[in-house]
LOLUMMI-156505 format. One line per field, with one value per atom (N, C-alpha, C, O, CB): residue number from 1; residue in three letters; atom name; z negated, x negated, y negated. Coordinates in pm, 1 decimal, m for minus. Glycine has a CB too. Example, Ala and Ser with C-alpha at 12.3 -4.5 7.8 and 13.67 -1.06 7.14 Angstrom:
! LOLUMMI-156505
tidren	c(1 1 1 1 1 2 2 2 2 2);
romi	c(ALA ALA ALA ALA ALA SER SER SER SER SER);
bake	c(N CA C O CB N CA C O CB);
up	c(m780.0 m780.0 m780.0 m846.5 m904.6 m708.0 m714.0 m787.0 m803.9 m572.5);
east	c(m1319.0 m1230.0 m1320.0 m1423.6 m1130.8 m1285.0 m1367.0 m1290.0 m1340.9 m1408.4);
north	c(569.0 450.0 330.0 331.9 447.3 225.0 106.0 m3.0 m113.8 59.8);
This chain:
! LOLUMMI-156505
tidren	c(1 1 1 1 1 2 2 2 2 2 3 3 3 3 3 4 4 4 4 4 5 5 5 5 5 6 6 6 6 6 7 7 7 7 7 8 8 8 8 8 9 9 9 9 9 10 10 10 10 10 11 11 11 11 11 12 12 12 12 12 13 13 13 13 13 14 14 14 14 14 15 15 15 15 15 16 16 16 16 16 17 17 17 17 17 18 18 18 18 18 19 19 19 19 19 20 20 20 20 20 21 21 21 21 21 22 22 22 22 22 23 23 23 23 23 24 24 24 24 24 25 25 25 25 25 26 26 26 26 26 27 27 27 27 27 28 28 28 28 28 29 29 29 29 29 30 30 30 30 30 31 31 31 31 31 32 32 32 32 32 33 33 33 33 33 34 34 34 34 34 35 35 35 35 35 36 36 36 36 36 37 37 37 37 37 38 38 38 38 38 39 39 39 39 39 40 40 40 40 40 41 41 41 41 41 42 42 42 42 42 43 43 43 43 43 44 44 44 44 44 45 45 45 45 45 46 46 46 46 46 47 47 47 47 47 48 48 48 48 48 49 49 49 49 49 50 50 50 50 50 51 51 51 51 51 52 52 52 52 52 53 53 53 53 53 54 54 54 54 54 55 55 55 55 55 56 56 56 56 56 57 57 57 57 57 58 58 58 58 58 59 59 59 59 59 60 60 60 60 60 61 61 61 61 61 62 62 62 62 62 63 63 63 63 63 64 64 64 64 64);
romi	c(MET MET MET MET MET MET MET MET MET MET LYS LYS LYS LYS LYS ASP ASP ASP ASP ASP ASN ASN ASN ASN ASN LYS LYS LYS LYS LYS SER SER SER SER SER CYS CYS CYS CYS CYS GLY GLY GLY GLY GLY CYS CYS CYS CYS CYS TYR TYR TYR TYR TYR GLY GLY GLY GLY GLY ASN ASN ASN ASN ASN LYS LYS LYS LYS LYS ASN ASN ASN ASN ASN VAL VAL VAL VAL VAL ASN ASN ASN ASN ASN LYS LYS LYS LYS LYS GLY GLY GLY GLY GLY ILE ILE ILE ILE ILE SER SER SER SER SER CYS CYS CYS CYS CYS ASP ASP ASP ASP ASP VAL VAL VAL VAL VAL ASN ASN ASN ASN ASN ASN ASN ASN ASN ASN CYS CYS CYS CYS CYS TYR TYR TYR TYR TYR TYR TYR TYR TYR TYR HIS HIS HIS HIS HIS ASP ASP ASP ASP ASP GLY GLY GLY GLY GLY GLU GLU GLU GLU GLU CYS CYS CYS CYS CYS TYR TYR TYR TYR TYR CYS CYS CYS CYS CYS THR THR THR THR THR ALA ALA ALA ALA ALA GLU GLU GLU GLU GLU ARG ARG ARG ARG ARG ILE ILE ILE ILE ILE THR THR THR THR THR VAL VAL VAL VAL VAL GLY GLY GLY GLY GLY PRO PRO PRO PRO PRO SER SER SER SER SER ASN ASN ASN ASN ASN ALA ALA ALA ALA ALA ALA ALA ALA ALA ALA THR THR THR THR THR SER SER SER SER SER ALA ALA ALA ALA ALA ASP ASP ASP ASP ASP THR THR THR THR THR LEU LEU LEU LEU LEU CYS CYS CYS CYS CYS ALA ALA ALA ALA ALA THR THR THR THR THR PHE PHE PHE PHE PHE LYS LYS LYS LYS LYS GLN GLN GLN GLN GLN LYS LYS LYS LYS LYS GLU GLU GLU GLU GLU GLU GLU GLU GLU GLU);
bake	c(N CA C O CB N CA C O CB N CA C O CB N CA C O CB N CA C O CB N CA C O CB N CA C O CB N CA C O CB N CA C O CB N CA C O CB N CA C O CB N CA C O CB N CA C O CB N CA C O CB N CA C O CB N CA C O CB N CA C O CB N CA C O CB N CA C O CB N CA C O CB N CA C O CB N CA C O CB N CA C O CB N CA C O CB N CA C O CB N CA C O CB N CA C O CB N CA C O CB N CA C O CB N CA C O CB N CA C O CB N CA C O CB N CA C O CB N CA C O CB N CA C O CB N CA C O CB N CA C O CB N CA C O CB N CA C O CB N CA C O CB N CA C O CB N CA C O CB N CA C O CB N CA C O CB N CA C O CB N CA C O CB N CA C O CB N CA C O CB N CA C O CB N CA C O CB N CA C O CB N CA C O CB N CA C O CB N CA C O CB N CA C O CB N CA C O CB N CA C O CB N CA C O CB N CA C O CB N CA C O CB N CA C O CB N CA C O CB N CA C O CB N CA C O CB);
up	c(m143.6 m184.8 m175.6 m222.8 m327.5 m116.9 m99.0 m227.7 m300.3 19.6 m254.1 m372.7 m347.2 m232.7 m413.1 m454.3 m446.2 m417.6 m501.2 m577.9 m301.2 m260.5 m362.8 m377.5 m129.7 m432.7 m527.5 m652.7 m724.0 m565.6 m681.9 m805.7 m784.5 m881.7 m879.0 m662.9 m641.8 m668.6 m675.3 m501.3 m683.9 m727.3 m622.9 m659.7 m835.9 m495.3 m395.5 m300.4 m188.3 m316.8 m339.7 m253.5 m232.5 m134.4 m312.2 m319.0 m305.4 m197.8 m159.3 m433.9 m147.5 m47.1 89.7 137.8 m43.4 153.6 282.1 399.0 504.3 307.6 385.0 495.8 505.3 575.1 484.1 438.1 439.7 517.8 529.9 298.1 570.5 632.0 519.9 481.9 751.1 466.6 349.4 374.4 279.5 303.4 500.3 531.7 551.6 576.7 653.3 541.1 563.2 438.5 416.1 686.1 357.3 240.0 283.6 373.5 124.5 218.8 258.1 134.9 51.1 362.4 124.2 14.3 59.3 m18.5 m49.5 182.2 237.8 198.7 274.7 393.9 80.6 24.4 106.8 99.3 m113.4 185.5 262.6 403.7 487.9 271.5 429.3 558.6 554.6 455.0 596.2 659.8 673.4 650.7 595.9 811.2 691.6 683.4 551.9 534.8 795.4 459.7 330.3 247.3 240.7 255.2 184.5 112.5 m28.6 m99.7 104.6 m70.4 m204.8 m305.6 m419.8 m249.7 m264.9 m352.7 m291.3 m329.3 m377.0 m196.1 m139.5 m1.5 44.7 m232.3 65.1 194.9 304.7 278.2 184.3 426.5 545.5 588.1 589.5 660.2 622.8 667.2 818.3 869.2 595.2 890.3 1036.0 1096.2 1045.3 1096.2 1202.9 1268.1 1320.4 1319.2 1382.9 1366.4 1409.0 1394.6 1387.9 1557.6 1389.7 1379.5 1493.5 1553.1 1243.5 1521.4 1620.9 1552.4 1487.9 1743.5 1565.6 1507.0 1619.5 1712.1 1404.0 1612.0 1715.8 1654.9 1532.5 1834.1 1734.0 1879.4 1925.1 1845.2 1933.9 2053.6 2107.7 2101.5 2112.0 2250.3 2084.7 2081.4 1938.2 1918.3 2156.7 1838.8 1699.6 1680.2 1735.0 1603.4 1601.3 1573.2 1430.1 1401.4 1597.3 1339.4 1200.0 1152.9 1220.8 1109.8 1038.8 986.8 957.5 965.2 860.1 924.1 899.6 1026.4 1018.2 843.1 1142.6 1270.0 1311.9 1410.3 1378.1 1240.0 1281.3 1215.1 1115.1 1249.4 1272.2 1214.7 1253.4 1351.8 1260.7 1177.1 1205.4 1296.7 1252.6 1073.7 1421.7 1518.7 1497.0 1558.2 1662.2 1412.9 1382.3 1275.9 1256.2 1335.9 1207.5 1099.9 1147.5 1255.1 1049.2 1065.3 1090.3 957.6 856.6 1147.1 957.7 835.0 775.3 845.6 863.4 646.3 576.6 557.9 512.9 440.6 591.0 568.6 422.0 358.2 655.0 368.6 224.8 199.8 84.8 165.3);
east	c(m3544.1 m3484.2 m3332.4 m3275.5 m3528.5 m3267.9 m3123.6 m3054.8 m3106.2 m3082.9 m2938.5 m2861.6 m2784.2 m2757.3 m2766.2 m2749.2 m2664.2 m2522.2 m2461.8 m2670.9 m2467.7 m2334.8 m2226.7 m2132.5 m2298.6 m2237.2 m2132.9 m2134.2 m2033.9 m2149.1 m2245.1 m2252.5 m2247.7 m2257.2 m2377.4 m2233.5 m2242.5 m2111.6 m2110.9 m2287.0 m2002.1 m1878.5 m1800.0 m1718.1 m1907.3 m1821.0 m1749.7 m1666.6 m1641.0 m1847.2 m1624.0 m1540.3 m1401.6 m1336.1 m1527.8 m1354.0 m1220.6 m1207.2 m1094.7 m1178.7 m1315.5 m1310.8 m1279.8 m1354.4 m1443.7 m1170.1 m1127.7 m1212.5 m1210.2 m984.8 m1287.2 m1361.5 m1505.8 m1585.8 m1359.1 m1540.6 m1677.9 m1690.4 m1594.4 m1728.6 m1809.3 m1844.4 m1899.7 m2015.7 m1948.8 m1819.8 m1859.4 m1979.4 m2046.8 m1744.4 m2007.8 m2121.7 m2249.9 m2354.4 m2093.0 m2245.0 m2364.1 m2392.4 m2329.4 m2346.2 m2486.1 m2524.3 m2629.2 m2709.2 m2578.9 m2627.4 m2716.8 m2757.3 m2673.3 m2648.6 m2884.4 m2937.0 m2979.8 m3041.3 m3054.2 m2948.9 m2993.6 m2893.6 m2802.1 m3008.5 m2911.7 m2818.0 m2803.9 m2700.1 m2860.6 m2904.8 m2899.0 m2842.6 m2853.2 m3036.9 m2782.7 m2719.4 m2573.2 m2504.5 m2729.7 m2526.1 m2388.0 m2290.0 m2181.8 m2365.8 m2326.2 m2237.8 m2246.3 m2174.3 m2268.1 m2331.3 m2343.6 m2219.3 m2177.7 m2473.4 m2159.6 m2033.1 m2049.9 m1950.7 m1960.9 m2171.0 m2194.3 m2222.1 m2258.2 m2076.8 m2205.6 m2231.3 m2339.8 m2456.6 m2101.4 m2300.2 m2397.8 m2360.5 m2419.9 m2415.6 m2263.6 m2220.4 m2225.7 m2235.5 m2080.9 m2219.0 m2214.9 m2069.5 m1992.2 m2298.4 m2031.9 m1895.0 m1885.6 m1777.5 m1840.7 m1996.0 m1991.8 m1904.4 m1901.6 m2134.7 m1833.9 m1747.9 m1830.2 m1784.6 m1668.8 m1951.3 m2046.4 m2186.0 m2202.7 m2019.2 m2285.3 m2423.6 m2505.8 m2471.3 m2484.9 m2615.3 m2711.4 m2845.7 m2891.2 m2718.5 m2909.8 m3040.6 m3137.7 m3106.0 m3037.2 m3254.4 m3355.0 m3491.6 m3502.9 m3334.3 m3594.3 m3598.2 m3596.7 m3612.2 m3722.4 m3577.9 m3565.4 m3695.4 m3693.0 m3517.9 m3807.7 m3936.7 m3985.3 m4103.6 m4041.1 m3896.9 m3936.4 m3979.6 m3919.0 m3820.4 m4085.4 m4135.9 m4104.3 m4099.7 m4286.3 m4082.5 m4049.9 m3943.1 m3916.0 m4176.8 m3883.2 m3782.0 m3841.1 m3770.6 m3718.4 m3969.4 m4036.0 m4045.2 m4062.3 m4175.6 m4034.2 m4040.5 m3905.2 m3898.3 m4091.7 m3798.5 m3664.6 m3622.6 m3680.8 m3563.8 m3520.9 m3463.8 m3317.3 m3274.2 m3541.1 m3242.1 m3100.9 m3089.1 m3110.2 m3017.9 m3056.1 m3043.5 m2913.5 m2894.8 m3049.0 m2824.6 m2698.8 m2718.7 m2631.3 m2593.2 m2832.0 m2858.6 m2833.8 m2878.2 m3003.5 m2762.1 m2734.8 m2756.1 m2695.2 m2587.8 m2841.3 m2873.5 m2748.3 m2673.8 m2980.0 m2725.7 m2611.5 m2635.9 m2743.5 m2586.7 m2539.1 m2550.8 m2529.6 m2442.4 m2449.0 m2610.2 m2599.4 m2508.1 m2487.6 m2735.5);
north	c(4869.7 4994.2 4981.9 4883.5 5032.0 5078.2 5077.3 5123.2 5208.3 5167.2 5065.5 5101.8 5229.4 5265.8 4988.5 5296.0 5414.0 5367.2 5300.0 5498.9 5401.4 5356.6 5387.9 5310.0 5419.1 5498.0 5537.4 5451.5 5446.3 5683.1 5383.6 5307.9 5157.4 5082.6 5343.7 5110.8 4966.1 4893.9 4771.0 4937.6 4964.8 4903.7 4826.6 4742.5 4815.6 4851.1 4771.5 4855.6 4811.8 4689.6 4972.9 5056.5 4997.5 5032.9 5195.2 4910.0 4854.3 4748.3 4716.4 4797.4 4692.4 4586.9 4646.4 4731.7 4509.1 4602.6 4658.1 4611.0 4674.7 4622.7 4502.1 4443.7 4490.7 4428.3 4296.1 4597.1 4644.9 4774.4 4850.5 4664.5 4798.7 4926.6 5012.5 4996.7 4910.1 5102.4 5180.7 5270.2 5310.2 5264.6 5302.6 5387.1 5309.8 5369.9 5466.6 5176.6 5094.2 5012.9 4909.5 5001.2 5058.4 4980.0 4878.1 4904.0 5072.0 4762.2 4652.3 4573.0 4540.0 4559.4 4543.0 4463.0 4323.4 4250.5 4534.2 4284.8 4156.3 4047.5 4015.8 4164.2 3991.5 3894.5 3767.7 3701.9 3858.2 3731.0 3607.2 3627.2 3538.0 3546.8 3743.6 3769.2 3725.1 3748.1 3919.3 3663.2 3619.1 3734.4 3713.4 3557.8 3853.6 3969.7 4047.1 4145.5 4061.9 4006.0 4073.1 4042.3 3926.7 4028.1 4141.8 4123.8 4067.6 4051.9 4254.9 4037.5 3985.9 4095.1 4066.8 3905.6 4219.0 4332.7 4421.0 4412.5 4414.2 4505.9 4599.3 4652.2 4749.5 4714.6 4590.1 4640.1 4534.4 4414.6 4694.0 4581.6 4498.3 4479.0 4574.8 4561.2 4356.2 4329.1 4307.7 4278.1 4207.2 4322.0 4307.5 4417.0 4529.1 4312.7 4385.6 4484.7 4601.4 4715.8 4420.4 4572.4 4676.2 4618.2 4496.4 4723.8 4704.4 4658.4 4716.3 4818.3 4697.7 4647.6 4693.1 4705.0 4610.5 4596.4 4820.6 4843.8 4872.6 4947.3 4960.3 4814.4 4834.2 4816.0 4808.6 4736.9 4808.7 4819.0 4965.3 5057.6 4748.1 4982.8 5118.4 5197.8 5320.5 5111.9 5130.7 5200.2 5226.6 5254.3 5118.8 5218.7 5242.4 5387.7 5479.8 5207.9 5406.2 5540.2 5583.5 5703.1 5545.8 5486.6 5515.2 5416.8 5317.7 5506.8 5443.1 5350.8 5213.2 5112.6 5407.9 5208.1 5080.2 4995.4 4873.7 5104.0 5057.8 4986.4 4928.6 4854.9 5079.0 4960.1 4918.2 4788.0 4745.9 5026.6 4725.3 4604.9 4594.8 4654.9 4479.9 4520.3 4499.8 4378.5 4265.5 4480.7 4400.5 4291.8 4214.1 4108.9 4347.1 4262.3 4193.8 4086.5 4002.0 4294.7 4088.8 3991.5 3849.1 3808.9 4005.0 3774.1 3632.7 3560.0 3595.5 3609.8 3459.8 3386.1 3321.4 3253.1 3278.5 3343.0 3283.0 3135.7 3096.4 3351.0 3053.0 2908.2 2880.2 2939.2 2828.3 2789.1 2759.0 2642.8 2604.0 2729.8);
């Protein structure tokens, strides 16, 4: 479930894409709150029929 962008408290961070909320805490591009810090994202595959069929191809596993 996606968080409400207005209540997540991270609008002050300049390195986030404010229009892209993200709950994937183990992604390298996750800002630690609720946004993506990637310069751009790619979503696929091109043959998706529903949102459940899509995935973020920009995902990169965060090193621990």
